[in-house]
Every structure is written in structure tokens, then in C-alpha cells.
KOLKOLZA-23725 format. One line per field, with one value per residue (C-alpha): x, y, z; residue in one letter; residue number from 1. Coordinates in nm, 4 decimals. Layout:
! residues N
xx	X	...
yy	Y	...
zz	Z	...
residu	A	...
num	NUM	...
END
This chain:
! residues 251
xx	-0.8133	-0.4979	-0.3178	0.0083	0.3134	0.5393	0.8493	1.0033	0.6565	0.6852	0.8518	0.9995	0.9127	0.7430	0.5012	0.4265	0.3644	0.1101	-0.0464	-0.0313	-0.1465	-0.4374	-0.5565	-0.6053	-0.8205	-0.5554	-0.5598	-0.1940	0.0514	0.2672	0.5712	0.8045	0.9938	0.7944	0.4554	0.2717	0.4054	0.2209	-0.0722	-0.1450	-0.0618	-0.3307	-0.5933	-0.5418	-0.5616	-0.8464	-1.0351	-0.9523	-0.9570	-1.1792	-0.9267	-0.8194	-0.4668	-0.2589	0.0300	0.3200	0.5940	0.9574	1.2793	1.3692	1.7254	1.5657	1.5255	1.2929	1.0721	1.0340	0.9498	0.7032	0.5338	0.5255	0.4983	0.2184	-0.0508	-0.3820	-0.4429	-0.6574	-0.3558	-0.1319	-0.3026	-0.0356	-0.0011	0.3012	0.5724	0.7590	1.0965	1.1683	1.3409	1.6895	1.9291	2.2455	2.4606	2.8028	2.9687	3.3723	3.6631	3.6831	3.9461	3.7647	3.4196	3.2284	3.1761	2.8636	2.7189	2.8399	2.6577	2.3228	2.3601	2.4082	2.1328	1.8802	1.9510	2.0386	1.9615	1.6366	1.5125	1.5891	1.4372	1.1005	1.1352	1.1699	0.8694	0.6527	0.7841	0.5897	0.2841	0.3139	0.4015	0.0711	-0.1408	0.0842	0.1734	0.2849	0.5126	0.8380	0.9670	1.3136	1.4262	1.7765	1.9584	2.1633	2.4456	2.4354	2.4913	2.7678	3.0234	3.0900	3.3491	3.2900	2.9893	3.1554	2.9364	2.6196	2.7090	2.8070	2.4797	2.2782	2.4617	2.3636	1.9966	2.0506	2.2391	1.9363	1.6494	1.8456	1.8541	1.5006	1.3905	1.5695	1.4559	1.0934	1.0453	0.8639	0.6082	0.4905	0.6251	0.7568	1.0703	1.1360	1.4321	1.4023	1.6926	1.6461	1.8767	1.8824	1.5360	1.4700	1.3375	1.4630	1.7622	2.0122	1.9437	1.9745	2.2729	2.4157	2.2805	2.0571	2.2620	1.9960	2.2051	2.4536	2.1622	1.9911	2.3606	2.3185	2.0459	2.1834	2.1083	1.8797	1.5162	1.5755	1.3178	1.0424	0.9269	0.5918	0.7719	0.9290	0.5805	0.4383	0.6943	0.6707	0.2871	0.3323	0.5531	0.2795	0.0102	0.1139	-0.0398	0.0154	0.2493	0.4363	0.7370	0.9714	1.2965	1.4976	1.4690	1.6617	1.5311	1.7171	1.5706	1.6885	1.9944	2.1367	2.3351	2.4424	2.5177	2.8533	2.7543	2.4967	2.4299	2.3565	2.1957
yy	-0.1882	-0.0332	0.1415	-0.0202	0.0790	-0.1623	-0.0332	-0.2331	-0.4491	-0.5557	-0.8874	-1.0941	-1.0283	-0.7442	-0.8836	-1.1359	-0.8927	-0.7309	-1.0731	-1.1488	-0.7870	-0.7653	-1.1051	-0.9379	-0.6540	-0.3596	-0.1192	-0.0853	0.1832	-0.0473	0.1338	0.0081	0.0754	-0.1681	-0.0084	-0.3137	-0.5391	-0.2651	-0.2425	-0.6167	-0.6498	-0.3534	-0.5649	-0.8865	-0.7693	-0.5119	-0.8260	-1.1031	-0.9114	-0.5819	-0.3751	-0.0557	-0.0120	0.3158	0.1873	0.4266	0.4070	0.5285	0.4478	0.4885	0.6253	0.9341	1.1449	1.4395	1.1478	0.9964	1.3717	1.4199	1.1398	0.9635	1.2926	1.4358	1.1416	1.2345	1.3269	1.0062	0.7795	0.9449	0.7601	0.5196	0.2378	0.0289	0.1174	-0.1984	-0.0554	-0.3605	-0.2059	-0.3423	-0.5543	-0.7274	-0.6710	-0.8822	-1.1018	-1.0151	-0.9208	-0.5260	-0.4518	-0.5899	-0.4518	-0.2193	0.0923	0.1177	-0.1793	-0.0058	0.3308	0.1146	-0.1049	0.1924	0.4452	0.1721	-0.0224	0.3014	0.6099	0.4927	0.3820	0.7076	0.9059	0.6991	0.7061	1.0851	1.1236	0.8904	0.9436	1.2716	1.0901	0.8372	1.0971	1.3005	0.9869	0.9246	0.5434	0.3327	0.0934	0.0745	-0.2344	-0.2459	-0.5572	-0.5999	-0.9455	-1.2035	-1.0415	-0.7437	-0.9532	-1.1572	-1.0636	-1.3258	-1.3494	-1.1497	-0.9940	-0.6817	-0.3604	-0.5607	-0.6595	-0.3118	-0.1863	-0.4147	-0.3644	0.0122	-0.1140	-0.2721	0.0097	0.2776	0.0607	0.1115	0.4421	0.4806	0.2861	0.5497	0.8340	0.7608	0.6054	0.9189	0.9188	0.5572	0.4221	0.0812	-0.0371	-0.3759	-0.4907	-0.8456	-1.0295	-1.3264	-1.5955	-1.8108	-1.7333	-1.7906	-1.4809	-1.2911	-1.1748	-1.4221	-1.3829	-0.9728	-1.0273	-1.2486	-1.0359	-1.2688	-1.6058	-1.8070	-2.1401	-1.9638	-1.8108	-2.1779	-2.3294	-2.0801	-2.2985	-2.6617	-2.9125	-2.6363	-2.6268	-2.2382	-1.9706	-1.8611	-1.5113	-1.6250	-1.7511	-1.4036	-1.2192	-1.4436	-1.3449	-0.9539	-1.0017	-1.1603	-0.8459	-0.5851	-0.7951	-0.7899	-0.5654	-0.1893	-0.2592	-0.5277	-0.4522	-0.7060	-0.5243	-0.7541	-1.1028	-1.3209	-1.6181	-1.8736	-2.1990	-2.5097	-2.5841	-2.2616	-2.1799	-1.8409	-1.6198	-1.8787	-2.2427	-2.4808	-2.8315	-2.9285	-3.2755
zz	-1.4797	-1.5269	-1.8428	-1.8752	-2.0833	-2.2907	-2.4656	-2.7654	-2.8020	-3.1437	-3.0212	-2.7538	-2.3848	-2.5191	-2.7420	-2.4649	-2.1787	-2.4083	-2.4365	-2.0872	-1.9324	-2.2274	-2.1072	-1.7453	-1.8861	-1.9002	-2.1337	-2.2991	-2.4563	-2.6773	-2.8545	-3.1210	-3.4296	-3.6461	-3.7827	-3.9315	-3.5887	-3.3808	-3.6056	-3.6084	-3.2089	-3.1686	-3.3622	-3.2224	-2.8829	-2.8952	-3.0704	-2.8694	-2.5305	-2.5367	-2.4491	-2.5731	-2.7377	-2.8222	-3.0396	-3.0780	-3.3219	-3.2226	-3.1381	-2.7487	-2.9006	-3.0213	-2.7219	-2.9572	-3.1092	-2.7343	-2.5952	-2.8664	-2.9395	-2.5949	-2.4084	-2.6516	-2.5735	-2.4852	-2.1069	-2.0419	-2.1693	-1.9143	-1.6195	-1.6586	-1.3789	-1.4698	-1.7239	-1.8586	-1.9764	-2.1926	-2.5228	-2.5567	-2.7528	-2.7719	-3.1037	-3.1556	-2.9757	-2.9603	-2.7443	-2.6771	-2.8940	-3.1905	-3.1038	-3.3360	-3.1889	-3.4138	-3.2435	-2.8811	-2.9519	-3.0215	-2.7101	-2.5053	-2.6439	-2.6335	-2.3378	-2.0890	-2.2569	-2.4039	-2.0737	-1.9379	-2.1851	-2.1594	-1.7883	-1.7486	-1.9377	-1.7523	-1.3932	-1.3319	-1.4591	-1.1847	-0.9298	-1.0185	-0.9454	-0.5987	-0.6971	-0.9972	-1.1010	-1.3144	-1.4267	-1.5863	-1.7911	-1.7116	-1.7565	-1.5879	-1.7916	-1.5705	-1.2709	-1.4011	-1.6887	-1.9628	-2.2347	-2.5457	-2.3368	-2.2406	-2.3589	-2.3438	-2.0261	-1.9036	-2.0445	-1.8499	-1.5130	-1.5858	-1.5940	-1.2657	-1.1096	-1.2377	-1.1241	-0.7540	-0.7624	-0.9231	-0.5898	-0.3487	-0.5795	-0.6310	-0.2734	-0.1064	-0.4078	-0.3502	-0.6824	-0.6939	-0.8858	-1.0137	-1.1898	-1.3625	-1.4984	-1.7290	-1.8350	-2.1449	-2.3415	-2.6771	-2.8751	-3.1559	-2.8934	-3.0437	-3.4306	-3.3546	-3.1663	-3.4489	-3.7151	-3.8854	-3.8280	-3.7353	-3.6991	-3.4662	-3.2626	-3.2653	-3.1376	-2.7957	-2.7159	-2.7962	-2.5073	-2.3236	-2.2707	-2.2454	-2.1024	-2.3405	-2.4077	-2.2159	-1.9076	-1.8572	-1.9059	-1.6355	-1.3599	-1.5019	-1.4817	-1.1410	-1.0206	-1.1518	-0.9844	-0.5916	-0.3319	-0.3317	-0.0193	-0.1653	-0.3966	-0.5737	-0.5653	-0.7739	-0.9681	-1.1456	-1.3383	-1.5138	-1.7002	-1.4717	-1.6548	-1.5752	-1.2904	-1.3570	-1.6558	-1.7565	-1.6153	-1.7821	-1.7634	-2.1337	-2.2378
residu	M	A	I	I	L	I	T	G	A	T	A	G	F	G	A	A	C	A	E	K	F	A	G	Q	G	H	D	L	I	L	T	G	R	R	Q	E	R	L	T	A	L	K	A	K	L	E	Q	Q	H	G	I	R	V	L	P	L	V	F	D	V	R	D	E	D	A	V	N	T	V	L	G	G	I	P	E	E	W	K	K	V	R	T	L	V	N	N	A	G	L	A	L	G	F	S	S	V	E	E	G	S	T	E	D	W	N	T	M	L	D	T	N	V	K	G	L	L	Y	V	S	R	V	V	I	P	W	L	K	A	Q	G	R	G	H	I	I	N	I	G	S	I	A	G	R	Q	V	Y	A	N	G	N	V	Y	C	A	S	K	A	A	V	D	A	L	S	Q	A	M	R	I	D	L	L	P	Y	G	I	K	V	T	G	I	H	P	G	A	A	E	T	E	F	S	V	V	R	F	K	G	D	E	D	R	A	K	G	V	Y	N	G	L	T	P	L	S	A	A	D	V	A	D	V	I	C	Y	C	A	S	L	P	P	H	V	C	I	N	D	L	V	L	T	P	L	Q	Q	A	N	A	Y	Y	Y	H	R	Q
num	1	2	3	4	5	6	7	8	9	10	11	12	13	14	15	16	17	18	19	20	21	22	23	24	25	26	27	28	29	30	31	32	33	34	35	36	37	38	39	40	41	42	43	44	45	46	47	48	49	50	51	52	53	54	55	56	57	58	59	60	61	62	63	64	65	66	67	68	69	70	71	72	73	74	75	76	77	78	79	80	81	82	83	84	85	86	87	88	89	90	91	92	93	94	95	96	97	98	99	100	101	102	103	104	105	106	107	108	109	110	111	112	113	114	115	116	117	118	119	120	121	122	123	124	125	126	127	128	129	130	131	132	133	134	135	136	137	138	139	140	141	142	143	144	145	146	147	148	149	150	151	152	153	154	155	156	157	158	159	160	161	162	163	164	165	166	167	168	169	170	171	172	173	174	175	176	177	178	179	180	181	182	183	184	185	186	187	188	189	190	191	192	193	194	195	196	197	198	199	200	201	202	203	204	205	206	207	208	209	210	211	212	213	214	215	216	217	218	219	220	221	222	223	224	225	226	227	228	229	230	231	232	233	234	235	236	237	238	239	240	241	242	243	244	245	246	247	248	249	250	251
END
């Protein structure tokens, strides 16, 4: 079995991926900002699946912490087979001239720079093995811009561009790069975006049967399970009632 590294593993897609990969018998490196959640997840997965979990508490926005904490793990844990760059968020929902620069910085620092910091540490490990897989979690918002999405959409468009660039740069080293771009998925995403306003967050999914975190994790794990010569480069998934970033059929 392999070692899988998942960032942002304390909730949403990250936690669901941890459950799915653990069920397949893989050892896990799980990163996140919330110590209690990581500790609880480690205990649960090790007990249920008999795997090993290395929990690492740091914020991907902190370059020094990424280099020190992630870069300083024991050598045996550096034999990572798959990196899931999942840590990310949306904050706010307003036109550009009314946007919060603090929110912008948090999104860009997490969704773009955090992905780069983690990848920069892990890629040499993959190159040393002559194989590996990087799965970057983007969004349908990175493929089509919608009203009031501006900076979040831009950050996820950057993830899409970086996935394409990584695929080119890492082609000689046998390293796969996959971009996964989910549509409407009901996790903590909207609660975070609307800063704890749960009623407003629920309204996003009115009349829809959205994707679940487990649905997205199933797709991620499928992409990671293909034969060594097969790579899904780019994948957009939506619930049945969503055609693209802004067309829905609500019931």
C-alpha cells in the first residue's frame, strides 16, 4: 500500500478522502490547522482500518511552517505516492470594488500560494522515486467566472493553470498531475464563505441535490487508482441539476 498526503484534511473533501484512502489500506499524512480534529481523525482511521496516520498541524499559507513541519518529517514518510492538494476556501461574495482585501489575501495565499509551497516540498520526493501523482482540487469556478465570485474564481483558475504547468514540468519524471474541478458540493464551504451564516449557506443548495464530500472523494480516489500509464488530466464533476458554473435546474 502507498502513502497518501492530503492537505486540508480536517473537513470536507479532505476528510472524506482520508476515509476513502484509509478504507483501501493506505497510510496517510494528514495536514490541517485544527489539532483536535486531526487527532480525532487519526484515532478513528487507525482503529477502523489498521493503517498509520501522521497528523501535521500547520497552515499552508505559512511558508516557513510548510518547510519546517512538512519538510522535516521522518524519511520513511517521504515515500509519498499521491499528494492531494485540497486545502482551500472561499471568503465573501461581493463585487470587486466592495471586496475585502483581507479575504482576497486569505484566498490567494491559501488556494494558490499554499498549494505551491506544499508542492515544492513534496515534488523532490516524487522525483526521487521516479513516480507519483499530484491531484489539485480546483473548482468549476476556475473554469467559468460567475457574478461576485471574482477573486475566488481567479484563485481556482490559477489552480487550473498550475495543474497544466506541473503536468508539463513533471512529464519527464513519470509524475501524474490531475486537476479535479467540483461543482456544487455541500460541505462547510458555503458556511465559511458566508462567515458562519448557516441559513444563507443552506440557501445555496435550495432545490438541488448537491454533490457530497464522499462523492468527490470517490472520484479523487478513482483517479489515484488507475494503472501507472493512465492519467486523467482534467475532470469536472457536477450534480445532475447543474450544467455549469451558473446554470441550475432547481426543483
